N, C-alpha and C positions, 0 to 999 in steps of 0.2 A: 255474644257474637257482635262484631262491629257492624255499624250501619254503613252501607256503601252508597255512593252517588249514582251508581248504575248497576243493573242486574246482570247476572251471568248470561241470561237469554239475550239481552241487548248486545253484550260483547260477542257472543257466538254469531249473531246475525251480521255484525260488522265484519267479523273474520270471514264469514261465508261470502260476503261481498268482495273480499280480496283487498281490504284496506290495510295499510301499514299501521304499525303501532302509533306513529305520529299522527296519522289521519284519524285513527280511532280516538286518540286522546283529545284532539281538537274537537271532534264531533261530540264527545261526551263531556267536554269542559273540564278535563282533569289532566294531570301530568302524564308524560310517557311512562315514567317509572310506575305509576299506579296501574296503568294498563298492562305493562310487562309483568308486574308482580301477580296481578290477577290471572293473566294468561298462564303463568308458571304454576300457580295454585290449581288451575283447572287442567293443567297438563296439555295445553294447546300450543302447538308450535306455529308461528306465523312465518311464512316463507319470505325471505328478504330478496329472493331472486325475482326480478321483474318479469323475466320470461315465463317462469312458472305461474306467477299470479295472473298474467294476461294471456296465457296460451289459449285458453278456450275462446276468449274474445277474438283473438287473432284468427283462429281456425274458423270460427263462425262467420266472420266478416270476409274471410278469404283475402285478407290484407289489401285494403284500399290503397296502401302505399305503392303497390305494384302499378296501379294506374298512373299515379303521380310520377313514378320512375320512368314509365314509358313515355309520358308527355315530355319530361325533361330530356329524355334520350332523343325524341323526335326533334325537339328544338335545337339541341346540340348538333344533330346531324344536318339540320337545315343551315345552321351557321357554318358548319364545316363545308358543306356543298358550295355555299356562296363564296367563302374564302378561297376554295380550290378553283372555282371559276374565275375569280378575280386574279388569282395567281397565274392562270393560263392566259389572261388578257381578254376575257369575255367582256364585250362591250356593255351588255345589260347589267352584269354584276358590277362593273365599274360605275355605271350610272346609279345603281342602288346605293353603293357605298359613298359616292360623291354627294348624294342627297343628304348624307349624314354630316356633311361638312358644316362648319360654323364660321361666321365672319368675326374677325377680331380687329378692333381699331388699334392703331399704333400712333403715338404722338398726341399732341393737343392742338386745338385751334386750327389755324390754316395749314399747319404741317401734318395734320391727321391724315393717315392713309389707311386703306383697308387691306388686310391680308386674309387669305383663305387658309384655314388650318384644319387638317383632317384629324378627327378624333382617334382614328385607328392607327395601330402600329404596323409593323411589318406583317403582311398577310401570312407568311410562313410560320412566324412565331405564334400568331393567333390560331392558325390551323393546328399546330402542335398542341396548344392548350385545349382546343376543342376536342382533339383526339384523346387527350388525357382524361377529360371530363367524361367522354363516352366510355372509355375503358373503366373508369371508376364506377359509372352507373351500371355497366354490365356486371361488374364484380359484385356490387351491392345487390343487384337483382338476383343473381345466382345464389347469393347467401340467403336472401329472403325466401326464394323458392325451396332451397334445401331445408331451411328451418320449418317451413310449412309442411313439406313432405315428411320430415322427421316427426312432427307433432301428429300428423294424420296416421302415420305408421304406428306410433305408440298408442294412439286412441284405438285403432283397429285391433292391435294385439291385446290390449286390456279388455276390450269388448269380447273378443274370442275366448280369453281365459275365463271371464265371468260367465259366459254362456256355457262353457264346458263344465264349470263347477256347478252351475244351476241344473244341468242335465243329470248330474250325479246326486246333488243335494241342494235344493232350493234354500233350505235353512242356512246352510254354510255360506251360500252366496250373499244372503241378507246380512249375516254376521260379519262377513268381510267388508261389505259396503258400510255397515254401521261403524266398524272400527276405523276404517280409512277416513270416513267422514269426521269422526271424532278427532282424529289426529291431523286432519286437514292435509293428508299426504297427497290427495288428488283433487283438492278443493276446486281449483279453477281450471285444471288441465283436462278434465273429462266430465261428461254427464253420465253418471253410472246408471241412472234409471231410465 
C-alpha cells in the first residue's frame, strides 16, 4: 500500500469545511490531481457550486450583504433627491452642488486667470444614472431575498422529512444522515443534527 502525504481523515475534514479541491491541495501541500484522485477513491464528491458550499453560512448569517445593499440604496436615493431638487432650482441644493466646484487656473504668469468649473454634468443625466443604480440595487436585493427564502424553505422541508422518518424509524433516519454525510450531498446546506 502506498504511503500518502495526508490521511483520509484529514481529507474528509477539509471536505466538511467546504473547501474546494484547489484549497485542499494548497492546505495539504500536494497537487490538485492528488486530492481529486483520493476523493474519487474514497467516492467523495466535492461540490463545485459556490451557492451550495456556502448556503449554510449564508442562511446562518442572514446575509450581511442586505445591510450593505440598503446602505447603498439610501445613498443613491439621497443623491437622487439632491439632483431632483437642483433640477427644480432649489437654492439649498444649488449651494451644496456649487460647494463641489473647483478653481482652475488658465494661462501663465500675468495672463493667468481663474475659472470656476463644476465637476457635475447635466443634473437630469445624473438623476437618470442614480435611478438606474437604485433599480439595479432593488433587483439585486430581491434576488438575495429570494435565494435566502429558497434556502430556508429547503432546510425546513428537509428537517420535516427527517423528523417524519425518525417518528417511523430512528435507525433509518440515522442511516440516511450517515449516507448523505458520506456523499456530502448536504454538507454545507443543512445541519442535520
